[in-house]
C-alpha positions as CSV (number, residue, x, y, z in Angstrom):
1,M,-18.1,40.5,-3.6
2,P,-14.8,38.4,-3.6
3,S,-15.1,35.1,-5.4
4,K,-12.9,32.0,-5.5
5,T,-12.3,32.5,-9.2
6,D,-10.7,36.0,-8.6
7,H,-7.2,36.0,-10.1
8,L,-7.8,32.5,-11.5
9,Q,-8.1,31.3,-15.1
10,L,-9.0,27.8,-16.4
11,H,-6.4,26.9,-19.0
12,G,-6.1,23.4,-20.6
13,G,-8.4,22.0,-18.0
14,K,-6.3,23.3,-15.1
15,W,-6.3,26.5,-13.1
16,R,-3.6,29.1,-13.2
17,A,-3.1,32.2,-11.1
18,V,-3.2,35.6,-12.9
19,M,-2.5,39.2,-11.8
20,A,-2.3,42.3,-13.9
21,I,0.9,44.3,-13.7
22,P,0.2,48.0,-13.3
23,K,1.3,50.1,-16.3
24,N,3.7,52.3,-14.3
25,V,5.9,49.4,-13.3
26,R,5.6,47.1,-16.4
27,A,9.1,48.2,-17.6
28,A,10.6,46.6,-14.5
29,F,9.1,43.3,-15.5
30,G,10.2,43.2,-19.2
31,G,7.0,45.0,-20.4
32,K,4.8,42.1,-19.4
33,R,1.1,42.9,-18.8
34,Y,0.3,39.9,-16.5
35,F,1.9,37.6,-14.0
36,I,0.9,34.1,-14.7
37,K,1.6,30.9,-12.8
38,P,0.1,27.4,-13.6
39,L,-1.2,25.8,-10.4
40,G,-1.4,22.3,-11.9
41,T,-4.8,21.4,-10.5
42,P,-8.3,21.2,-11.9
43,D,-9.8,21.6,-8.5
44,L,-11.1,25.1,-7.8
45,D,-10.8,24.9,-4.0
46,E,-7.2,23.8,-4.2
47,A,-6.4,26.5,-6.8
48,H,-8.0,29.1,-4.5
49,R,-5.8,27.9,-1.7
50,L,-2.6,27.9,-3.8
51,K,-3.0,31.3,-5.5
52,G,-2.6,33.2,-2.3
53,A,1.2,32.6,-2.1
54,W,1.7,33.8,-5.6
55,L,-0.5,36.9,-5.2
56,T,1.5,37.8,-2.1
57,K,4.8,37.4,-4.0
58,W,3.6,39.4,-7.0
59,R,2.1,42.2,-4.9
60,T,5.3,42.4,-2.9
61,E,7.4,42.8,-6.1
62,V,5.0,45.5,-7.5
63,A,5.0,47.4,-4.2
64,R,8.8,47.2,-4.1
65,E,9.0,48.8,-7.5
66,R,6.5,51.5,-6.7
67,R,8.5,52.4,-3.5
68,A,11.8,52.8,-5.5
69,D,12.2,56.5,-4.6
70,N,15.9,56.6,-5.3
71,G,16.8,59.5,-7.5
72,G,16.7,57.6,-10.8
73,L,18.7,54.6,-9.5
74,G,15.9,52.1,-10.3
75,P,18.0,50.3,-13.0
76,A,20.8,49.9,-10.4
77,Q,18.5,48.3,-8.0
78,R,17.1,45.9,-10.5
79,L,20.6,44.9,-11.6
80,G,21.5,44.4,-7.9
81,R,18.5,42.0,-7.5
82,H,19.6,40.0,-10.5
83,F,23.2,39.9,-9.3
84,V,22.3,38.7,-5.8
85,N,19.4,36.3,-6.7
86,G,20.5,35.0,-10.2
87,S,22.8,32.1,-11.2
88,D,26.5,32.5,-11.6
89,S,26.2,33.1,-15.3
90,E,23.6,35.8,-14.7
91,A,25.8,37.4,-12.1
92,E,28.7,37.6,-14.6
93,E,26.4,39.2,-17.2
94,V,25.0,41.7,-14.6
95,F,28.6,42.5,-13.5
96,A,29.6,43.4,-17.0
97,T,26.5,45.5,-17.5
98,A,27.1,47.2,-14.1
99,V,30.7,48.2,-15.1
100,K,29.5,49.7,-18.4
101,R,26.6,51.6,-16.9
102,A,28.6,52.8,-13.9
103,D,31.2,54.2,-16.4
104,E,28.4,56.1,-18.2
105,V,27.1,57.5,-14.9
106,E,30.6,58.5,-13.8
107,A,31.1,60.4,-17.1
108,A,27.8,62.2,-16.7
109,E,27.6,62.8,-13.0
110,G,31.1,62.2,-11.5
111,V,33.1,59.5,-9.8
112,Q,31.0,59.3,-6.6
113,A,27.8,58.8,-8.5
114,G,29.4,56.1,-10.7
115,D,30.8,54.3,-7.7
116,R,27.4,54.3,-5.9
117,F,25.7,53.0,-9.0
118,F,28.2,50.1,-9.3
119,K,27.9,49.2,-5.6
120,L,24.1,49.1,-5.9
121,A,24.1,47.1,-9.1
122,T,26.5,44.5,-7.6
123,G,24.7,44.2,-4.2
124,Q,27.5,45.8,-2.2
125,I,25.0,48.3,-0.8
126,A,21.2,48.4,-0.7
127,L,18.7,51.2,-0.2
128,L,16.8,51.2,3.1
129,G,13.5,50.1,1.6
130,E,15.0,47.5,-0.7
131,H,13.9,44.5,1.4
132,V,11.0,46.0,3.4
133,E,8.2,44.4,1.3
134,S,9.8,41.0,1.4
135,W,10.3,41.3,5.2
136,I,6.7,42.3,5.6
137,A,5.4,39.4,3.5
138,D,7.7,36.9,5.2
139,N,6.4,37.9,8.6
140,G,2.8,37.8,7.5
141,C,2.2,41.4,8.4
142,T,-0.9,43.0,7.0
143,G,-3.2,46.0,7.4
144,R,-2.2,48.6,10.0
145,T,1.0,46.7,11.1
146,A,2.4,46.6,7.5
147,M,1.5,50.3,7.0
148,Q,3.3,51.3,10.2
149,H,6.4,49.4,9.1
150,R,6.5,51.1,5.7
151,Q,5.9,54.5,7.4
152,A,8.9,53.9,9.7
153,F,11.2,53.3,6.8
154,D,9.8,56.3,4.9
155,V,10.6,58.5,7.9
156,L,14.1,57.1,8.2
157,S,14.9,57.5,4.5
158,E,13.6,61.1,4.4
159,W,15.7,62.0,7.5
160,C,18.8,60.5,5.9
161,R,18.3,62.6,2.7
162,E,17.7,65.8,4.7
163,H,20.9,65.2,6.6
164,Q,23.0,64.3,3.5
165,I,23.3,60.7,4.7
166,D,23.1,58.1,1.9
167,P,19.8,56.2,2.6
168,T,21.3,52.8,2.4
169,L,21.4,49.9,5.0
170,Q,25.2,50.2,5.2
171,S,25.1,53.9,6.1
172,I,23.2,53.2,9.4
173,T,25.8,52.8,12.1
174,K,25.1,52.8,15.8
175,R,26.0,56.5,15.9
176,V,23.6,57.3,13.0
177,A,20.8,55.2,14.6
178,L,21.1,57.0,18.0
179,R,21.3,60.4,16.3
180,F,18.1,59.6,14.3
181,R,16.4,58.5,17.5
182,D,17.4,61.6,19.5
183,E,17.0,64.2,16.8
184,Q,14.0,62.9,14.9
185,L,11.9,60.6,17.0
186,K,12.2,61.6,20.6
187,P,11.4,65.3,20.2
188,R,8.2,64.5,18.2
189,L,6.7,61.3,19.5
190,A,5.7,59.6,22.8
191,A,8.1,57.0,24.2
192,K,5.8,54.1,23.2
193,T,5.6,55.4,19.6
194,V,9.4,55.9,19.5
195,N,9.8,52.3,20.6
196,R,7.4,51.1,17.9
197,Y,9.6,52.7,15.2
198,L,12.7,51.3,16.8
199,S,11.2,47.9,16.9
200,S,10.5,48.0,13.1
201,Y,14.2,48.8,12.5
202,R,15.6,46.3,15.0
203,T,13.5,43.4,13.7
204,H,14.2,44.2,10.1
205,W,17.9,44.3,10.6
206,S,17.7,41.0,12.6
207,W,15.8,39.4,9.6
208,L,18.4,40.7,7.2
209,L,21.3,39.2,9.3
210,E,19.5,35.8,9.4
211,R,19.2,35.7,5.7
212,D,22.8,36.7,5.1
213,E,22.0,38.3,1.7
214,V,23.0,41.9,2.5
215,H,26.5,43.2,3.3
216,I,25.8,44.2,7.0
217,D,27.6,42.8,10.0
218,T,25.7,44.2,13.0
219,N,22.3,45.4,14.1
220,P,22.7,49.1,15.0
221,W,19.3,49.2,16.6
222,L,20.0,46.9,19.5
223,R,19.6,48.4,22.9
224,T,18.1,51.7,21.5
225,H,14.7,51.4,23.1
226,Q,13.4,54.0,25.5
227,K,12.3,53.2,29.0
228,V,8.6,54.2,29.3
229,K,8.2,55.9,32.6
230,R,4.8,55.9,34.4
231,Q,3.8,59.3,35.6
232,R,3.7,59.3,39.4
233,N,1.5,62.2,40.2
234,A,-0.2,62.3,43.6
235,G,-3.2,64.1,42.1
236,A,-3.5,61.8,39.1
237,D,-6.4,59.4,38.6
238,R,-5.7,55.7,38.9
239,D,-5.2,54.1,35.5
240,E,-5.4,50.4,35.2
241,G,-5.1,50.5,31.4
242,K,-7.2,48.6,28.8
243,R,-10.0,46.6,30.4
244,P,-13.1,44.5,29.7
245,F,-16.5,46.0,29.6
246,R,-18.4,46.0,32.9
247,D,-21.7,44.1,32.9
248,A,-23.7,47.4,33.2
249,E,-21.9,48.6,30.1
250,V,-22.6,45.4,28.2
251,R,-26.3,45.8,29.1
252,T,-26.3,49.4,27.9
253,L,-24.6,48.6,24.6
254,L,-26.6,45.5,23.7
255,S,-30.0,47.0,24.6
256,T,-29.4,50.2,22.5
257,D,-30.8,50.6,19.0
258,P,-28.2,52.7,17.1
259,S,-30.9,54.2,14.9
260,S,-32.4,55.8,18.0
261,H,-29.2,57.9,18.1
262,G,-29.5,58.8,14.5
263,M,-27.0,56.2,13.3
264,R,-27.8,54.4,10.1
265,G,-26.0,52.3,7.5
266,I,-23.1,50.3,8.9
267,A,-24.2,51.1,12.4
268,E,-27.3,49.0,11.9
269,A,-25.1,45.9,11.9
270,L,-23.6,46.8,15.3
271,P,-26.2,44.9,17.5
272,D,-25.4,41.6,15.8
273,L,-21.7,42.4,15.5
274,M,-21.4,43.1,19.3
275,R,-23.2,39.9,20.2
276,V,-20.9,37.8,18.1
277,A,-17.9,39.5,19.6
278,A,-19.3,39.0,23.1
279,L,-20.1,35.3,22.7
280,A,-17.3,34.1,20.4
281,G,-14.3,36.0,21.9
282,A,-13.0,36.8,18.4
283,R,-11.1,39.8,17.1
284,I,-13.1,42.3,15.1
285,D,-11.1,41.7,11.9
286,A,-11.8,37.9,12.1
287,I,-15.5,38.5,12.6
288,C,-15.8,40.9,9.7
289,L,-14.0,38.5,7.4
290,L,-16.5,35.7,8.1
291,Q,-18.2,34.4,4.9
292,V,-21.3,32.2,4.8
293,R,-19.1,29.1,4.1
294,D,-17.3,29.9,7.4
295,C,-20.4,29.5,9.5
296,E,-21.7,26.0,8.5
297,K,-22.5,23.0,10.7
298,G,-22.6,25.1,13.9
299,I,-19.0,26.2,13.7
300,F,-17.3,29.6,13.1
301,R,-14.2,29.1,11.0
302,F,-12.2,32.3,11.7
303,Q,-9.3,33.2,9.3
304,P,-5.9,33.3,11.0
305,Q,-5.0,36.5,12.8
306,K,-1.6,37.7,13.9
307,R,0.6,34.7,14.6
308,E,-2.0,32.0,14.1
309,E,-0.8,29.3,11.7
310,G,-4.2,28.4,10.2
311,P,-8.0,28.9,10.5
312,R,-9.5,28.6,14.0
313,E,-12.7,26.6,14.5
314,V,-15.0,27.8,17.3
315,P,-18.5,26.4,18.1
316,I,-21.3,28.9,17.5
317,H,-22.9,29.9,20.9
318,S,-26.5,28.9,21.2
319,G,-27.3,32.6,21.7
320,L,-26.0,33.4,18.3
321,K,-27.6,30.7,16.2
322,Q,-30.7,32.7,15.2
323,I,-28.5,35.7,14.3
324,V,-26.2,33.6,12.1
325,A,-29.1,31.7,10.4
326,R,-30.8,35.0,9.6
327,R,-27.6,36.5,8.2
328,M,-26.8,33.4,6.1
329,K,-30.3,33.1,4.6
330,G,-30.4,33.6,0.8
331,K,-26.6,34.3,0.5
332,R,-24.0,32.5,-1.6
333,P,-21.2,30.6,0.2
334,E,-18.7,33.4,-0.7
335,D,-20.9,36.2,0.6
336,F,-19.9,37.9,3.8
337,L,-21.9,37.3,7.0
338,F,-21.7,41.1,7.7
339,H,-22.5,42.3,4.2
340,E,-23.1,45.9,5.3
341,L,-19.4,46.6,5.4
342,P,-18.0,48.1,2.2
343,E,-14.8,46.8,0.6
344,Q,-11.8,48.9,1.4
345,T,-9.7,50.1,-1.6
346,H,-6.5,50.6,0.4
347,P,-4.8,47.3,1.4
348,A,-3.6,48.7,4.7
349,I,-7.2,49.5,5.8
350,P,-9.0,46.4,7.2
351,R,-12.5,45.5,6.3
352,S,-13.5,46.0,9.9
353,S,-12.5,49.7,10.0
354,P,-15.9,51.2,9.3
355,A,-17.5,49.0,12.0
356,V,-14.9,50.0,14.5
357,K,-15.5,53.7,13.8
358,A,-19.3,53.3,14.0
359,F,-18.9,51.4,17.3
360,T,-16.7,54.1,18.8
361,R,-19.3,56.8,17.9
362,L,-22.1,54.7,19.5
363,R,-20.0,54.0,22.6
364,R,-19.2,57.7,23.1
365,K,-22.9,58.7,22.5
366,L,-23.8,56.3,25.4
367,G,-21.1,57.8,27.7
368,I,-19.1,54.6,27.8
369,D,-15.6,56.1,27.8
370,E,-12.7,56.0,30.2
371,R,-9.7,58.4,29.8
372,P,-7.9,58.9,33.1
373,N,-5.7,62.0,33.1
374,S,-6.9,63.0,29.7
375,K,-5.1,60.1,28.0
376,R,-5.4,59.9,24.2
377,Q,-7.0,56.5,23.9
378,S,-9.9,55.2,25.9
379,N,-9.5,52.2,28.2
380,V,-12.5,50.6,26.6
381,D,-12.9,49.9,22.9
382,F,-14.2,47.1,20.6
383,H,-11.5,44.8,21.8
384,S,-13.1,45.0,25.3
385,W,-15.7,42.5,24.1
386,R,-12.9,40.0,23.7
387,R,-11.5,40.9,27.1
388,W,-15.1,40.5,28.5
389,F,-15.5,37.0,27.0
390,I,-12.2,35.8,28.5
391,L,-13.1,37.3,31.9
392,K,-16.5,35.5,31.9
393,A,-14.9,32.2,30.8
394,R,-12.4,32.5,33.6
395,E,-15.1,33.4,36.2
396,A,-17.1,30.3,35.0
397,L,-14.0,28.2,35.9
398,E,-13.7,29.8,39.2
399,R,-17.4,28.9,40.0
400,G,-16.6,25.3,39.3
401,T,-17.9,24.9,35.7
402,K,-16.8,21.6,34.2
403,G,-15.8,20.5,30.7
404,F,-13.0,22.9,29.9
405,T,-9.7,24.4,31.2
406,A,-7.8,27.6,31.1
407,W,-5.9,26.2,28.1
408,T,-9.2,25.7,26.4
409,I,-9.9,29.4,26.7
410,A,-6.6,30.1,25.0
411,D,-7.5,27.7,22.1
412,V,-10.9,29.3,21.7
413,V,-9.6,32.9,21.5
414,G,-6.5,32.0,19.4
415,H,-3.8,32.6,22.0
416,D,-0.7,30.4,21.7
417,P,-1.0,27.6,24.3
418,E,2.8,27.4,24.3
419,E,2.9,30.8,25.9
420,Q,0.8,29.6,28.8
421,P,1.9,27.7,31.9
422,L,3.1,24.1,31.1
423,P,3.7,24.9,27.4
424,M,4.9,21.4,26.5
425,T,2.5,19.4,28.6
426,M,-0.6,21.4,27.9
427,G,0.3,23.1,24.7
428,R,2.5,21.3,22.2
429,Y,2.0,17.7,23.1
430,P,-1.8,17.4,23.4
431,G,-2.6,19.9,20.6
432,R,-5.7,22.0,20.4
433,A,-8.6,21.3,22.8
434,G,-11.4,19.0,21.5
435,L,-14.6,20.3,20.1
436,A,-16.6,19.3,23.2
437,A,-14.3,21.3,25.4
438,R,-14.4,24.3,23.1
439,R,-18.2,24.1,23.1
440,A,-18.3,23.9,26.9
441,C,-16.1,27.0,27.1
442,I,-18.3,28.9,24.7
443,E,-21.6,28.0,26.4
444,A,-20.1,28.9,29.8
445,V,-20.2,32.6,28.8
446,K,-23.6,34.2,29.4
447,L,-24.9,37.6,28.6
448,P,-26.2,39.6,31.6
449,R,-29.7,38.8,32.7
450,G,-32.5,40.2,30.5
451,L,-30.4,40.2,27.3
452,L,-31.2,37.8,24.4
């Protein structure tokens, strides 16, 4: 189980953050075995809060070293980072080293190889993946999103090597970008997936241009997206896309014991997990990250998801209090509310992944599936609980329920109020809805009759 003291050491009465450096990249960090950063506080809670930024920074640096698949040019990359990020005196020292090493490479491998080494070592060119980890960390991308961004740049780098194109940022012109899209992506992937790849490239280049640390002048990925055409087939079934569960489906799911369908282990937590999702309106990842200390005093304290800037406090629905009390009993503050879920060893796989898979199996066993025209993904999934919660809160407003507004619903589920109507008047200026309004919104959502 995770603990507050993970990656922390008490030294001289104050905490410091510590992370071991993997053996295979220690040479890149001067042979050091550990990253260490004094946090300057004797308070464990404060140290636990402060260590996160340093762990993210260190993991980014380690991941960047591990991803250096560059034909033996790791030393050139490291020199380039020191040249760009160091002081003037460090830059002069790096420049002298770069000249010497480039001459050695030229003597051994030829003029072109020496020239490339020198340009990498002095920051004139940069490999495609050079800034990917920093970009991912700066944008707060985690889990599946981070994995997809890395995959996009792996595909682009491999394609460049296969077509004798130097896999550097400076080699990607508009013509190269369009060729890559038309030859590599479009023949193999659906239009939406193509656009996902192109979005990774476009936003990364925009980020690089804003930072002005790389020698690039334009974004070659602008206006490369593909128009996604809806199939107009007179014989096709109507497809409304992703939707909330219907009340009959809610009743079926919540009245089913997974063990009666031969499902054990993680699946045994599904009845409680589904009820929390239905009556809290939270994303599955946020629910599965709940610890005992996040459920005290009748409040769920959900960890920030996507673009949320901080934890989100949501009153616990009266229909969930017995479930939460039972799951908290006998546990330590740092224990997970849903302890059945195993820890994932791969950082790109969220803790919720086993629960999502178990729910999908149960849903299909119960015949709750909707795939018009044999589409790959069902229109109903675990996120349909969140859609159902929002639908029921809106229906309560339409029936005249008092005590909350449509903007309160956005606050409860973590949508940005500034993206709703009257963003300044109802979003930025008044701030988040009060606890009483959030509680009224939560309690307005009721399970179908006959369900506890």
